[in-house]
N, C-alpha and C positions, 0 to 999 in steps of 0.2 A: 261459801258461795253456794246457793241452791242451784238446782238443775234448771229452773226457769230463768234465773239470772244469766246462767251460762248460755242458754239457748238464745237469749236476747243479744248477747255479745258476739255470737257467731257471725251475723251479717256484718258487723263493724270490723271484725278481724279479717274477714274475707275482703272487704273493701280496702282495708289498709294494705293487705298482701298484694292485691291486684294493682293498686296504685304504685306501690314500690316497684313491682316488676315492670310496669310500664315506664316508670321514670328511669330505671336502670337499663331497660332495653332500648331506649331512644339514644342512639349514639350521635355524637356531634359530627357533622359533616362540614367540609370546607370546599368551596368552589376554587378550582385551580386554573380553569380556562373559561373565558367568556366569549360570547358572540360568534359561535361557529355555525356553519351550515350543517345540515343533517348528515351529509356524507362524511365530513371531517369529524364530527362528533361520534359517529358510529365507529370510525377507524380508531379513534383514541380509546373508546370504551373497550373494543375488542383487544387492542394492544395491552392496556392496563390489566384486563381480566386474565390474559395469558401470563402476565407477570405476577399474578396473585394479588392484585389490588382490586378492592370492591369499588369499581367506578360506576357512576350512573350519569345519564344525561338528563338535564332539566330544561324545559322550554323557558326561555327568558323573555324574548321580545321578537318583534318583527322588524326586519331591516329592508332597505330598498335595494332592489336588484337593478340590473340593466334595463333601460327603457321605462323606468318608473314602476316596475313590478315589485311586489312585496314577497319576501322570503322569510321563513321562520328561522330564528337563531336559537342556539342551544348553549347551555353551560354544562361543564363537567365538574361533578362533585365527587369527592372521596372522603373516607374517614379521616378525621383530623389528625390522628396519630400516623397516618400513611401519606399525608400531604407532601412532606418534604421528599420522601422517597419517590412518590409518583411524579413530582416535578423534575426530579433528577433523571428518571427514566425517560420522560418526554424530551428533555434536553439532549440526552444521548441519541435518541432516535430522530431528532430533528422535527418533532411534532409540537404544535400544529404547523403545517406548511405556511410559509409567509405568502399571502395572496397579494398579487399586484393589481394595479388598477387597469381595467380593460380600456380599449379604444373608445367604446361606447360611453364609458364613464368619464373619460377625459374630455370628449367633445361635448358632453352634456353641460359642462361648466364654462363654456366659452361665452364671450360677450355678444352684444348685438351685431357688431361689425368687426370680426377679428381680422387682423392683417395676414398677409400671405406668409410672412416669416413665422408668426405665431402658429398658424395652421401647420406649417411644415415641421416646426419643432415639436408640437404636440403629437403629430403623426409619428415622427421618428422615435420619440420617447415612449409613446404607447405601443408601437410595434416591438421595440426592444423589451419592454416590460411583459408584453404578452408572450413573447418567445421564452423569456426567463420563467414565466409562470408554467408554461408547458414543460420545460425541462425539469422543473421541481417535481413533476408528477412521475418521473422515472423512479423505479425501485432502487433504493440505496442512495438517492440524491437528497442531501440535507438542505442545500440552498444553492441558488444560481443567480448570476448577474450577467446581463448581455449589454455590450457597448457596440453600437454600429456607427461607423464613420462614413458619411455621405460627402463625397467631394463636391465643393461648390464651384460654380462657373465664375471665372474672372470677368467682371464687367468691363475691364479695359481691353481684354482679349476674348471676345465672345466666340471666336472661331478656334481657340486653343483647345486641344484635347484634354478632357478632364481625367483625373486619376481614377483608379478602380475603387469600388466599394470594399471596405474591409470590416470584419467583425471580430470581436474578442469576447470569449465566453469564459467566465469564472465559475467553477463548479466545486462546491464543498460536498464531499461524498463520504460514505462509510466503507469504502473498499470496492465498490462495483466497477469503478473505472480502471482499477488495477488488474482486473480479470480479463485476459484477452479473449476469452470465449464469449463474453457478452457483447463485444463490439460496440460498447456504449459511446466511445468518442466518435466513431464513424456515424452512429445514429444521430448524435447531437449535431455534427457538421452537416449532415444531410437535412436535418430539420431547419437549421438556420439558413442554409443555402436555398431551400425551397420556399422559405417564408419571405425572403428579401429578393426583390426583382433585380437582376443584374449582378448578384453576388456569386462569385466563383467559389468552388469547393476549397481550392488551395488557399484562398484568402481568409479562411475562418481559422482562428487560433483558439484552442481549448486549453485552459489552464486548470489542471486538476489538483485539488488540495484535499488530502485525506485527513479526516478528523482524528486526533490522537485518542479522544475518549470513546470513539465508536469503532470497535473492531468487530464488525458484523460480517457474516457470510452473505453470499448472494441469495436473494429471495426473501421470503417472509420470515424464515427462521433467523435467529440472532445468537451469536456466541458471546456470552458475557464474560470475556476474558479480561483480566486486569492488565494494565499497561506493564509490559515487560521491560526490564532493564537489560541493555546489551553491553558487552565488553568486547574489547579487541585483544585477541591472543595471536601474536605473530601474523598480523594482518588478516586474521580470520575472525569474523563477527559471529559471536555466539551469545545466547541468552545467559544472563548471570546465574540463573538457577541451574543451568546445564553445564556450568564451568567445571565443577568437580568431575562430572561424568565424562566430559571431553578430555580432561587431563588423564583420567584413568584409562580411557580407551587409547589415547595417544601414546602414553608411556608403555602400556602393555604391548601395543603393536611395535614400538621401538625396541623393546627388550626381546620380543619374539624374532624380529628381523636381525638383531645383533646375534642372537643364539644361532640362527640359521647360517649366518655368515661365518661364525666361528666353527660350526660343525662342518661346513664345506671346506674351510681351510684345513681343519684337522684331518678330514678324510683325504683331501688332496695330498697332504704331506705323507700320510701313511701309504698311499698307493703309488706315489711318485717313483720309488725304486722299481716297482713292478712294471710301470709304464715305460721307464727307460730301458729295462731289460728286454722288453717285447716290442721294440721299434719306436718308442717315444710317442709324442703326441700326434705325429702324423698318422701312425697306425691306429691310434685311438679314435681319431675323427674320420678315418676312412670308412668306406661303405662295406668293405670286406671284414669278416669276423677276425678278431685277434686270436693268435695261437701262441702259447707260451713257448719259451726256449726248450723246456724239457720235452715237450711233444715233438719239437723239431729235431732234437737230438735223438730221441727214440726212433723217429721215422728214419733218420739218416742211418742209425745203427742197424735197423732192420734191413734197409737196402744194402748196406755193406755186407751183412751176414748172408743175405741171399746171393750176392755176387760171389762170395767166397765158397759157398756150398756148390755153386755151379762150376767153379773152376776146379774143385776137388773131384767131382764126378768124372770129368774127362780123362785124367790119367788112370783112374781105376778101370775104365773100360779098355783102355789101350793095354794095360797089364794083363787083363783076362784074355784078350785075343792072342797075345804073345805066348801065354801058357798053353793055350789050345794048340798052337802050331807046333810047339815043342813036343807035345804028346802025340802028334800025328793026326790030329783031328783037323779036318778042313774047317776053315772059318765059315760061318753062316753067310750064305749068299743072300743078297738083298732081293727078296721076291716081290718087292713092290713094283707095280707096273711102271714102265718108262714110256715116256712120250716119244713116238717115232715121228720124226719130221720128214 
């Protein structure tokens, strides 16, 4: 092959290389979520990006909003090999949030002349759905349902007092309601009480259901811990993976306690004769210090010896005075001053 022929082939080779690189560089993407508003689409993109998934939002169509307005809808696409993992992550996080129909959307579908009962049922259902949609916006809430019971007036007894309005709220959460510092249940009750006229705070019941697959901490961060298996050991619930550690700590503590008891018994047996010789347990637990019998005997002996020495000195003095009298010496007079009364 001549040089000129090789130079003619260079553009063809470059074209083939560039085409192959473009073909290999175009990865296949799969749409996993459709028809989201921009806020929900951004939330999902940020969530998946933090989890290491290359997510992107693609404008799909325009939907109708409340009052006949048009809003842009978005799709979420990810690489095809990460589609299953991304959908699993969204399921664990409760995304996208299920959006309920608003009151404006409910009343936009009414007929020309709706009945009073239809209007009341639509209003009550729309109010409950709107409250549930607000509760779903709480951090850590995966889903929510609200049921409101409005007592009806008895047509046969129009003057009879009606019952009280009650509400039941079901919340599926990722652990936020179990944390007492968030006061989530109190906030939900206040929200429902303020949204329904005539509803008392004590008549709102919140049923909290923690999802097993979602063990998230409070806030935006999430702990991706696997479901732990628990076992019962002597009515104590511990994780299965910590069972061996629990047994080691328990039996070590038991052996240490048994050793201390045996040491105490042995020491008590060794010193029991000494305690008996020195007054028994009454002197042991008394506030005054204990003194051994040897010290008591030595003290008593010293006192007796002192008394004997004093008694021996008196006859010696008497004998010396008698000897002086026999020799003709006058006994020494006591020159100590005497009291004159």
